[in-house]
C-alpha positions as CSV (number, residue, x, y, z in Angstrom):
1,M,-4.2,16.9,11.1
2,I,-4.9,14.6,14.1
3,L,-4.3,15.7,17.7
4,T,-3.3,12.7,19.9
5,T,-3.4,13.2,23.6
6,R,-2.6,10.7,26.3
7,V,-5.5,10.5,28.7
8,E,-6.5,8.8,31.9
9,F,-9.9,7.8,33.3
10,V,-10.9,5.8,36.3
11,V,-13.0,2.6,36.3
12,D,-13.7,0.6,39.6
13,G,-11.0,2.7,41.3
14,L,-8.4,1.7,38.6
15,T,-6.7,4.4,36.5
16,L,-6.7,3.3,32.8
17,A,-4.4,4.9,30.2
18,G,-5.5,5.7,26.7
19,D,-4.8,7.8,23.6
20,L,-7.5,10.2,22.5
21,R,-7.3,11.1,18.8
22,V,-9.2,14.2,17.6
23,P,-9.4,15.3,14.0
24,G,-8.8,18.9,13.2
25,G,-11.8,21.1,12.3
26,A,-15.1,21.9,13.8
27,G,-16.8,19.5,16.2
28,P,-18.4,17.8,18.0
29,R,-17.8,14.6,16.1
30,P,-18.9,11.0,16.3
31,A,-16.6,8.9,18.4
32,L,-15.3,5.3,18.5
33,V,-14.0,3.2,21.4
34,F,-11.6,0.3,20.6
35,T,-10.8,-3.0,22.2
36,G,-8.3,-5.4,20.7
37,P,-6.5,-8.8,20.7
38,F,-5.8,-11.1,23.6
39,T,-2.8,-9.6,25.5
40,G,-2.7,-6.6,23.2
41,V,-2.0,-3.0,24.3
42,R,-3.0,0.2,22.7
43,S,0.3,0.9,20.9
44,Q,-0.3,-2.2,18.8
45,V,-3.5,-3.1,16.7
46,T,-6.1,-0.9,18.3
47,G,-3.8,2.2,18.1
48,L,-3.3,1.5,14.3
49,Y,-7.1,1.3,13.6
50,A,-7.8,4.3,15.9
51,D,-5.3,6.4,14.0
52,R,-6.7,5.3,10.6
53,L,-10.3,6.0,11.5
54,A,-9.4,9.3,13.1
55,E,-8.1,10.2,9.7
56,R,-11.6,9.6,8.4
57,G,-13.1,12.1,10.8
58,Y,-13.9,10.2,14.0
59,V,-12.7,11.0,17.5
60,T,-11.1,7.7,18.6
61,L,-10.1,6.2,22.0
62,A,-7.7,3.3,22.1
63,F,-6.8,2.4,25.7
64,D,-5.1,-0.3,27.8
65,H,-7.6,-2.5,29.6
66,R,-7.1,-3.1,33.4
67,N,-4.1,-5.3,34.1
68,W,-2.5,-4.6,30.8
69,G,0.0,-2.0,29.4
70,E,0.1,1.3,31.3
71,S,-3.2,0.8,33.0
72,E,-3.5,-0.3,36.7
73,G,-4.9,-3.6,37.9
74,L,-3.7,-6.9,39.4
75,P,-2.7,-9.6,38.7
76,R,-0.7,-8.1,35.8
77,R,-1.4,-9.4,32.3
78,D,-4.6,-11.2,33.5
79,E,-7.7,-11.6,31.3
80,D,-10.7,-10.3,33.1
81,P,-13.8,-10.5,30.9
82,Q,-16.2,-8.7,33.2
83,G,-13.6,-6.1,34.0
84,K,-13.0,-5.5,30.3
85,L,-16.7,-4.9,29.8
86,R,-16.7,-2.4,32.7
87,D,-13.6,-0.7,31.2
88,L,-15.5,-0.2,27.9
89,R,-18.4,1.3,29.9
90,G,-16.0,3.7,31.6
91,A,-14.4,4.5,28.2
92,V,-17.8,5.5,26.8
93,S,-18.5,7.6,29.8
94,F,-15.2,9.4,29.3
95,L,-15.9,10.0,25.7
96,R,-19.4,11.4,26.5
97,S,-17.7,13.9,28.8
98,R,-15.5,15.4,26.1
99,A,-16.6,18.6,24.3
100,E,-15.0,17.2,21.1
101,V,-17.5,14.3,21.0
102,D,-21.1,14.1,19.8
103,R,-22.3,12.1,22.9
104,D,-25.2,10.6,21.0
105,R,-23.0,9.1,18.2
106,I,-20.6,6.6,19.7
107,G,-19.6,3.2,18.3
108,A,-17.6,0.2,19.5
109,V,-14.9,-1.3,17.3
110,G,-13.3,-4.6,18.3
111,V,-10.4,-6.5,16.7
112,C,-9.7,-10.2,17.3
113,L,-10.8,-11.1,20.8
114,G,-12.0,-7.5,21.1
115,G,-14.5,-8.2,18.4
116,G,-16.5,-10.4,20.9
117,Y,-16.1,-7.9,23.7
118,A,-17.3,-5.0,21.5
119,L,-20.2,-7.1,20.4
120,K,-21.4,-8.0,23.9
121,F,-20.7,-4.6,25.2
122,A,-22.6,-2.8,22.4
123,A,-25.5,-5.2,22.8
124,F,-26.2,-4.1,26.4
125,D,-25.2,-0.5,26.5
126,P,-27.8,1.8,25.0
127,R,-25.3,4.6,24.7
128,V,-23.5,2.7,21.9
129,R,-25.1,3.2,18.5
130,I,-23.1,0.7,16.3
131,F,-20.8,-2.3,16.4
132,V,-17.9,-3.2,14.2
133,G,-15.9,-6.4,14.5
134,I,-12.6,-6.9,12.5
135,A,-11.1,-10.4,12.4
136,G,-13.2,-11.0,15.5
137,A,-13.1,-13.9,17.9
138,Y,-16.7,-14.4,19.0
139,N,-16.0,-16.9,21.8
140,N,-18.6,-19.1,23.3
141,P,-18.2,-22.3,25.3
142,Y,-20.1,-24.4,22.8
143,S,-17.5,-24.0,20.1
144,M,-14.6,-24.2,22.5
145,R,-16.0,-27.5,23.9
146,S,-16.0,-29.1,20.5
147,G,-12.3,-28.6,19.9
148,M,-10.8,-30.0,23.1
149,D,-11.2,-32.3,26.1
150,Y,-13.2,-29.6,27.8
151,Q,-13.6,-31.1,31.3
152,A,-9.9,-32.0,31.5
153,A,-8.9,-28.4,30.4
154,L,-11.2,-27.0,33.1
155,A,-9.9,-29.3,35.7
156,G,-6.3,-28.3,35.0
157,L,-7.0,-24.6,34.9
158,T,-9.1,-24.8,38.1
159,D,-6.1,-26.5,39.8
160,V,-4.1,-23.4,39.0
161,L,-6.7,-21.1,40.6
162,E,-6.9,-23.3,43.6
163,R,-3.2,-23.1,44.2
164,Q,-3.4,-19.3,43.9
165,D,-6.5,-19.2,46.2
166,Q,-4.5,-21.0,48.8
167,G,-1.7,-18.4,48.8
168,G,0.5,-19.6,45.9
169,A,2.1,-17.2,43.4
170,V,0.2,-16.1,40.3
171,E,1.3,-18.5,37.5
172,Y,2.4,-17.2,34.2
173,I,3.1,-18.7,30.7
174,P,4.5,-17.2,27.6
175,V,2.0,-15.6,25.2
176,V,3.9,-16.9,22.1
177,S,6.8,-19.1,21.4
178,S,8.7,-19.8,18.1
179,S,8.6,-23.2,16.5
180,L,12.1,-23.7,17.7
181,E,11.3,-23.2,21.3
182,E,9.8,-25.8,23.6
183,G,7.3,-25.3,26.3
184,E,3.7,-24.1,26.8
185,A,2.4,-20.9,25.2
186,A,-1.1,-19.3,25.3
187,M,-1.0,-18.8,21.6
188,P,1.4,-21.4,20.1
189,G,2.5,-21.5,16.5
190,D,4.4,-19.5,13.9
191,E,1.6,-17.1,13.1
192,P,1.1,-15.4,16.5
193,Y,4.9,-15.4,16.9
194,A,5.3,-13.6,13.6
195,Y,3.5,-10.6,15.1
196,Y,4.1,-10.7,18.9
197,G,7.6,-12.3,18.8
198,T,9.1,-9.9,16.2
199,S,9.4,-6.2,15.6
200,R,5.9,-6.1,14.0
201,G,4.2,-6.1,17.4
202,A,7.1,-4.7,19.5
203,S,5.9,-2.3,22.3
204,P,7.6,-1.2,25.5
205,H,4.3,-1.8,27.2
206,W,3.8,-5.4,26.1
207,S,5.4,-8.5,27.6
208,N,5.5,-12.1,26.4
209,S,3.8,-13.2,29.6
210,V,0.2,-13.9,30.6
211,T,-1.4,-15.5,33.6
212,R,-2.1,-19.2,33.1
213,A,-5.6,-18.7,34.4
214,S,-6.4,-16.4,31.5
215,V,-6.8,-19.4,29.3
216,R,-9.8,-20.5,31.4
217,E,-11.4,-17.2,30.6
218,L,-10.9,-17.7,26.9
219,V,-12.6,-21.1,27.0
220,T,-15.5,-20.2,29.3
221,M,-16.6,-16.7,28.1
222,D,-19.7,-16.2,26.0
223,N,-19.4,-13.1,23.9
224,M,-21.2,-14.6,20.9
225,M,-24.5,-14.1,22.9
226,G,-24.2,-10.4,22.1
227,A,-25.3,-11.1,18.6
228,D,-28.7,-12.2,19.9
229,F,-29.3,-8.9,21.7
230,L,-27.6,-6.2,19.5
231,S,-30.7,-5.4,17.4
232,P,-31.8,-2.9,16.3
233,K,-28.3,-1.5,16.3
234,P,-26.3,-1.8,13.0
235,A,-23.5,-4.3,12.9
236,L,-20.5,-4.7,10.5
237,I,-18.3,-7.8,10.5
238,V,-15.1,-7.7,8.5
239,H,-13.2,-11.0,8.3
240,G,-10.5,-12.8,6.4
241,V,-11.5,-15.6,4.2
242,V,-8.8,-17.8,5.8
243,D,-8.2,-17.5,9.5
244,R,-6.8,-20.3,11.7
245,F,-7.3,-18.4,14.9
246,C,-10.6,-16.7,14.7
247,S,-12.6,-18.9,12.4
248,P,-14.6,-17.6,9.5
249,E,-17.3,-20.0,10.7
250,G,-17.5,-18.0,13.9
251,A,-17.9,-14.8,12.0
252,E,-20.6,-16.4,9.9
253,E,-22.5,-17.6,13.0
254,A,-22.3,-14.1,14.6
255,F,-23.6,-12.6,11.4
256,R,-26.4,-15.2,11.1
257,R,-27.6,-14.4,14.7
258,L,-27.6,-10.7,14.1
259,D,-30.7,-8.9,12.9
260,Q,-30.7,-6.1,10.3
261,P,-29.1,-3.7,9.6
262,K,-26.0,-5.8,9.2
263,Q,-23.2,-6.4,6.7
264,L,-20.5,-9.0,6.4
265,V,-17.4,-8.1,4.4
266,W,-14.8,-10.7,3.4
267,V,-11.2,-9.7,2.9
268,D,-8.9,-11.9,0.9
269,A,-6.5,-12.3,3.8
270,K,-4.8,-15.7,4.3
271,Q,-3.6,-15.2,7.9
272,H,-5.4,-13.8,11.0
273,I,-2.6,-11.4,11.7
274,D,-2.9,-9.9,8.1
275,L,-5.7,-7.7,9.5
276,Y,-3.4,-6.6,12.4
277,D,-1.0,-4.5,10.3
278,R,-0.6,-5.7,6.7
279,E,-1.7,-3.9,3.5
280,P,-3.9,-3.9,1.6
281,Y,-6.0,-5.7,4.3
282,V,-6.0,-2.9,6.9
283,T,-7.0,-0.3,4.3
284,Q,-9.7,-2.6,3.1
285,A,-11.0,-3.0,6.6
286,V,-10.8,0.7,7.3
287,D,-12.6,1.5,4.0
288,A,-15.4,-0.9,4.8
289,T,-15.7,0.4,8.3
290,A,-15.7,4.1,7.3
291,T,-18.4,3.4,4.7
292,F,-20.6,1.6,7.1
293,L,-20.2,4.2,9.8
294,A,-21.0,7.0,7.3
295,D,-24.3,5.3,6.6
296,H,-25.3,4.2,10.1
297,L,-23.6,6.4,12.8
């Protein structure tokens, strides 16, 4: 039996909301902190994985990052890479304060964009013993630059920030749009819409809206660098063999740059969002994660 409790903790003066899941039985137990997809909230992907890994005996904390979901922070629905890393630091501090947790056995698990955040965070926080990335986006400017007119993109996004710096309103765009809708979206295409635009990803704390400036953070952040600094901590990467949004090549590069101990597990998923909520893929990812944690955490 899993006891799930809504919790709050403060980071940089902001109150963040989370769900602490504690397995029944004697403790203290090893713990996992979760960070998830771009625009995601804890009642979506991270909550699912937190629940499944709590069933395997781990205390888990899925939470809403600053600016998202039930957590405080302005502008709303704005990607803040450095803030997210500080949120993860605060989440680990919170876990280490709990009697249910073995404070010396804490791991970071990231899904999608959270894979890169968890990797970079784990690399530079000595309290974190292990990293797991599932369908991870290991963003870095080098790979982003190769797929777009990089300087033109930066110019357009900087214009947005300049208007806001000069007193203009925060500008927003949809997160997803269906193929039948016109207009700009942060994640265009049928596949993101199939999760976020339908009942699959429905949550009262998620809105189909994100700051336009968030796109600048996606194309300028370097989370891949965490792979160069994680050693000697163990690392597990679980990835779909086909993924149009978080490339298998990115997972392979992160794995190559990691030192031992490390493991790369390929799942026969054909869409990125298969690893969000579809079976048998979620169970395969959870099984691989639980096995790796049992050996290394």
